C-alpha positions as CSV (number, residue, x, y, z in Angstrom):
1,M,-15.0,-0.6,-21.5
2,D,-12.3,-1.9,-19.1
3,V,-15.0,-3.5,-17.0
4,F,-16.7,-5.0,-20.1
5,W,-13.5,-6.8,-21.1
6,T,-13.1,-8.4,-17.7
7,L,-16.5,-10.1,-18.0
8,P,-16.9,-13.7,-19.1
9,P,-16.2,-13.6,-22.9
10,V,-19.0,-15.8,-24.3
11,S,-21.8,-14.5,-22.0
12,R,-20.8,-10.8,-22.5
13,T,-20.6,-11.1,-26.3
14,I,-24.0,-12.7,-26.7
15,T,-25.6,-10.3,-24.2
16,A,-24.1,-7.2,-25.8
17,L,-25.1,-8.3,-29.3
18,A,-28.6,-9.0,-28.1
19,V,-29.0,-5.6,-26.6
20,V,-27.5,-3.8,-29.6
21,V,-29.4,-5.7,-32.3
22,S,-32.7,-5.6,-30.4
23,A,-32.4,-1.9,-29.6
24,L,-31.6,-1.0,-33.2
25,G,-34.5,-3.2,-34.4
26,Y,-37.2,-1.9,-32.0
27,S,-36.1,1.7,-32.6
28,G,-36.7,1.2,-36.3
29,M,-33.0,1.7,-37.3
30,I,-32.8,-1.8,-38.8
31,D,-35.4,-4.3,-40.0
32,L,-35.4,-7.3,-37.7
33,M,-37.0,-9.4,-40.5
34,N,-33.6,-9.6,-42.0
35,Y,-32.2,-11.2,-38.8
36,V,-34.9,-13.6,-37.6
37,F,-34.8,-17.3,-38.5
38,I,-36.7,-18.2,-41.7
39,K,-35.7,-21.6,-42.9
40,E,-36.8,-20.9,-46.5
41,Y,-34.1,-18.3,-46.7
42,I,-31.4,-20.6,-45.3
43,I,-32.1,-23.9,-47.2
44,T,-32.6,-22.6,-50.7
45,T,-31.0,-22.7,-54.1
46,Q,-32.9,-19.7,-55.5
47,V,-30.8,-17.1,-53.8
48,V,-27.6,-17.1,-51.7
49,P,-28.4,-18.9,-48.4
50,Q,-28.7,-16.3,-45.6
51,I,-26.6,-18.3,-43.1
52,W,-26.3,-15.4,-40.7
53,R,-29.9,-16.0,-39.6
54,L,-28.7,-19.1,-37.7
55,F,-26.8,-16.8,-35.4
56,T,-28.8,-13.5,-35.4
57,A,-32.0,-15.3,-34.3
58,F,-30.2,-15.6,-30.9
59,M,-29.8,-11.9,-30.7
60,I,-33.4,-10.7,-30.7
61,T,-35.2,-10.1,-27.4
62,K,-38.9,-9.6,-26.9
63,P,-40.1,-6.0,-27.3
64,K,-40.6,-3.4,-24.6
65,F,-39.5,-4.6,-21.2
66,G,-38.1,-7.8,-22.8
67,I,-35.2,-5.8,-24.1
68,L,-33.9,-5.5,-20.5
69,L,-35.3,-8.7,-19.0
70,D,-34.1,-11.2,-21.7
71,P,-30.5,-10.1,-21.7
72,Y,-30.5,-10.0,-17.9
73,F,-31.5,-13.7,-17.6
74,L,-29.1,-14.6,-20.4
75,Y,-26.1,-13.0,-18.7
76,Q,-27.1,-13.9,-15.2
77,Y,-27.1,-17.6,-15.7
78,G,-24.7,-17.8,-18.6
79,S,-21.9,-15.9,-16.7
80,G,-22.7,-18.0,-13.6
81,L,-21.9,-21.2,-15.6
82,E,-19.0,-19.7,-17.5
83,T,-17.2,-18.6,-14.3
84,E,-18.3,-21.1,-11.6
85,S,-19.3,-24.4,-13.1
86,S,-16.9,-27.4,-12.8
87,R,-18.4,-28.7,-16.1
88,F,-16.5,-25.9,-17.9
89,S,-13.2,-25.8,-16.1
90,Q,-11.1,-25.6,-19.2
91,P,-10.9,-22.6,-21.7
92,G,-13.4,-22.9,-24.4
93,D,-15.6,-25.5,-22.7
94,F,-18.5,-23.1,-22.2
95,F,-18.2,-22.0,-25.9
96,V,-18.6,-25.6,-27.0
97,Y,-21.6,-26.1,-24.7
98,T,-23.2,-22.9,-26.1
99,M,-22.6,-24.0,-29.7
100,F,-24.1,-27.5,-29.0
101,V,-27.3,-26.3,-27.2
102,G,-27.6,-23.6,-29.9
103,A,-27.5,-26.2,-32.7
104,V,-30.1,-28.3,-30.9
105,I,-32.4,-25.3,-30.4
106,V,-32.1,-24.4,-34.1
107,A,-33.0,-27.9,-35.1
108,I,-36.0,-28.2,-32.8
109,A,-37.4,-24.6,-32.5
110,G,-36.3,-23.5,-36.0
111,F,-36.7,-26.4,-38.4
112,F,-39.4,-28.4,-36.5
113,L,-41.5,-25.7,-34.7
114,N,-40.9,-22.9,-37.2
115,S,-39.9,-20.4,-34.6
116,Y,-38.2,-17.1,-35.5
117,M,-36.3,-16.1,-32.4
118,F,-34.2,-18.3,-30.1
119,L,-32.8,-16.0,-27.3
120,Q,-35.4,-17.1,-24.8
121,A,-34.7,-20.8,-25.5
122,L,-30.9,-20.2,-25.0
123,S,-31.6,-18.4,-21.7
124,L,-33.7,-21.4,-20.5
125,A,-30.9,-23.7,-21.5
126,F,-28.4,-21.7,-19.4
127,A,-30.9,-21.6,-16.5
128,Y,-31.5,-25.4,-16.7
129,T,-27.8,-26.2,-16.6
130,Y,-27.3,-23.7,-13.8
131,A,-30.0,-25.3,-11.8
132,Q,-28.5,-28.8,-12.4
133,D,-25.2,-27.5,-10.9
134,N,-26.8,-25.5,-8.0
135,P,-30.1,-27.3,-7.2
136,S,-30.3,-26.0,-3.6
137,R,-29.0,-22.4,-4.2
138,Q,-31.5,-19.7,-3.5
139,V,-32.5,-17.6,-6.6
140,S,-34.8,-14.7,-6.9
141,F,-37.3,-14.6,-9.7
142,F,-39.0,-11.2,-9.7
143,I,-40.2,-11.0,-6.1
144,I,-40.2,-14.8,-5.3
145,T,-37.2,-16.7,-3.8
146,F,-36.9,-20.4,-4.2
147,D,-34.4,-23.2,-4.9
148,A,-32.7,-23.0,-8.3
149,K,-34.0,-26.4,-9.3
150,Y,-37.4,-24.9,-9.9
151,L,-35.9,-21.9,-11.9
152,P,-36.2,-23.3,-15.5
153,F,-39.8,-24.4,-15.0
154,S,-40.7,-21.0,-13.5
155,M,-39.3,-19.3,-16.5
156,L,-41.2,-21.6,-18.8
157,F,-44.5,-21.1,-16.9
158,L,-44.1,-17.3,-17.0
159,T,-43.6,-17.5,-20.8
160,F,-46.7,-19.7,-21.1
161,I,-48.8,-17.2,-19.1
162,I,-47.6,-14.0,-20.9
163,D,-46.9,-15.2,-24.5
164,G,-48.9,-18.4,-24.9
165,G,-48.4,-22.0,-25.6
166,D,-46.5,-21.6,-28.9
167,A,-43.9,-19.3,-27.3
168,A,-43.5,-21.7,-24.3
169,L,-43.1,-24.7,-26.6
170,S,-40.4,-22.9,-28.6
171,Q,-38.6,-21.9,-25.4
172,A,-38.8,-25.5,-24.1
173,A,-36.4,-26.4,-26.9
174,G,-33.7,-24.9,-24.7
175,L,-34.5,-27.2,-21.9
176,V,-34.4,-30.2,-24.2
177,A,-31.0,-29.0,-25.6
178,A,-29.5,-28.5,-22.1
179,H,-30.8,-31.9,-20.9
180,L,-29.4,-33.6,-24.0
181,Y,-26.0,-32.1,-23.3
182,D,-26.1,-33.3,-19.7
183,F,-27.1,-36.7,-20.9
184,L,-24.4,-37.1,-23.5
185,T,-21.6,-35.6,-21.3
186,R,-22.4,-36.8,-17.8
187,I,-25.3,-39.3,-17.5
188,W,-24.5,-41.6,-20.3
189,P,-20.7,-41.8,-19.8
190,T,-21.1,-42.1,-16.0
191,F,-24.1,-44.5,-15.6
192,G,-24.5,-46.0,-19.0
193,G,-20.9,-46.9,-19.7
194,G,-20.9,-44.9,-22.9
195,R,-18.3,-42.5,-24.3
196,N,-18.4,-38.7,-24.2
197,Y,-18.0,-37.5,-27.8
198,I,-18.5,-33.8,-26.9
199,F,-15.1,-32.2,-26.1
200,T,-13.3,-29.0,-26.6
201,P,-10.9,-29.0,-29.5
202,I,-7.3,-27.8,-28.9
203,M,-7.9,-25.0,-31.4
204,V,-10.9,-23.7,-29.4
205,K,-8.9,-23.8,-26.2
206,R,-6.2,-21.7,-27.8
207,W,-8.8,-19.1,-28.9
208,F,-9.7,-18.7,-25.2
209,G,-6.2,-18.6,-23.9
210,G,-5.5,-22.2,-23.2
211,R,-1.7,-22.3,-23.5
212,A,0.6,-24.8,-21.8
213,G,1.5,-23.6,-18.4
214,N,-1.3,-20.9,-18.3
215,V,-3.1,-20.6,-14.9
216,Q,-6.8,-20.0,-15.0
217,A,-8.5,-18.6,-11.9
218,R,-11.6,-20.5,-10.7
219,P,-13.9,-19.7,-7.8
220,Y,-13.1,-23.1,-6.3
221,G,-9.3,-22.9,-7.0
222,T,-7.0,-22.6,-10.0
223,A,-6.5,-24.7,-13.1
224,Q,-3.2,-24.9,-15.0
225,Q,-3.0,-26.0,-18.6
226,G,-0.8,-29.0,-19.2
227,R,2.0,-29.1,-21.8
228,Q,1.5,-30.8,-25.1
229,P,3.4,-34.1,-25.3
230,A,6.3,-34.2,-27.7
231,D,4.7,-37.0,-29.7
232,A,2.2,-35.4,-32.1
233,G,0.1,-38.6,-32.0
234,A,-0.2,-38.6,-28.2
235,A,-3.3,-37.7,-26.4
236,R,-4.4,-34.1,-26.0
237,A,-2.9,-31.9,-23.3
238,T,-3.9,-32.6,-19.7
239,G,-4.6,-30.1,-17.0
240,R,-3.8,-29.7,-13.3
241,S,-6.3,-28.4,-10.8
242,T,-5.9,-27.2,-7.2
243,G,-8.5,-26.2,-4.7
244,F,-12.0,-27.6,-4.0
245,G,-13.5,-29.5,-6.8
246,G,-10.2,-30.1,-8.5
247,Q,-9.1,-33.5,-9.8
248,W,-5.6,-34.9,-9.8
249,D,-5.0,-36.9,-13.0
250,G,-1.3,-37.6,-12.6
251,R,0.0,-41.0,-11.6
252,G,3.5,-42.0,-10.6
253,P,5.3,-45.1,-11.8
254,G,4.2,-47.1,-8.8
255,R,6.4,-49.0,-6.3
256,R,5.7,-51.6,-3.7
257,L,5.9,-50.7,0.0
258,G,9.6,-50.6,1.1
259,E,11.0,-50.0,-2.4
260,Q,13.2,-47.0,-3.0
């Protein structure tokens, strides 16, 4: 248990829930029909809406070997992003990313494609973003090793071969969701002159330990949370980073050459 609590919080929680719920379901201890996504049970006025299905549909793996393989992919690339990616350098950033791609997956795979389970789509979303961050890193997919940029398409192709076109189409919702996140947070603000509206609220940062002066270890250095300004209407707290990949956001008052 001590090792479990040292793992990345978002990835470990989703993976653990997926293993537990799926194991109980496929062993017959619980009925997975009470946990899959069925939109008629969520958008309804006849009975109390079963809102939990929006979340539990991400906790159900495929049967048999899938109960090991699906959580493995989910944790492998989710934890890689949560601990290494410069996109998620502040506490709670990866949680916001997961909630965003999850919402897009529900909208596309659930309400549009009438799919029942979303864990494979979420795994593909993680793999796509991981590949975007590490396009040239060598990854092993079963017995084949190749550049990470081909990883999400390999996963999608495998699903198409084993489970058919409908399952692959549902899983592709994760790729669309991850690409939409990349577009809204990086491509559009950087190259289109737009504004990034996806940010991590202060409250979420505090959930994940984002306190003023806290130092967060990163593989490429450390990140220190900035202190809140005294003025309540000021901008949200800034951070300070050291090491490779860090950015220095502070600026001095500025003086001309020769001034004291």
